[in-house]
C-alpha angles and dihedrals in degrees: 000000000000115000118179093200088065102055134141135249120205095203092112111139102169132048128216120246111275101269143157097206092151114015116214143113117331112276116251109264093246090057096040089057093057126110117227093260094048092048091048093048090052092047092053089053091050093050091048091053093048091048093049091056123197096115125117120257090253093052092044091053090048091051090047092054093046089047088053092052092046089051091051089050091052090049092049089055092045092049091050090050089051093052093049091051091049091050092046092049089048091052096049 
């Protein structure tokens, strides 16, 4: 399924801390390259489409899987931020 409203933007300039917040299969490269804000924006779009209904079962499952991967990417970024904050507090 190709959905132009759920694209990628390679303008990612920072990387999250290396983390395994939710171990699982490797993220697809297009999702792995997303910043937190990009992943969250795409996740919101996926949820909106699922809530609106009207998609086939196959498309709904593909959206669900993409949403799961986007949620994992967001969690990776958040866990990295938590670790950086904890390190900064420890050093001060």
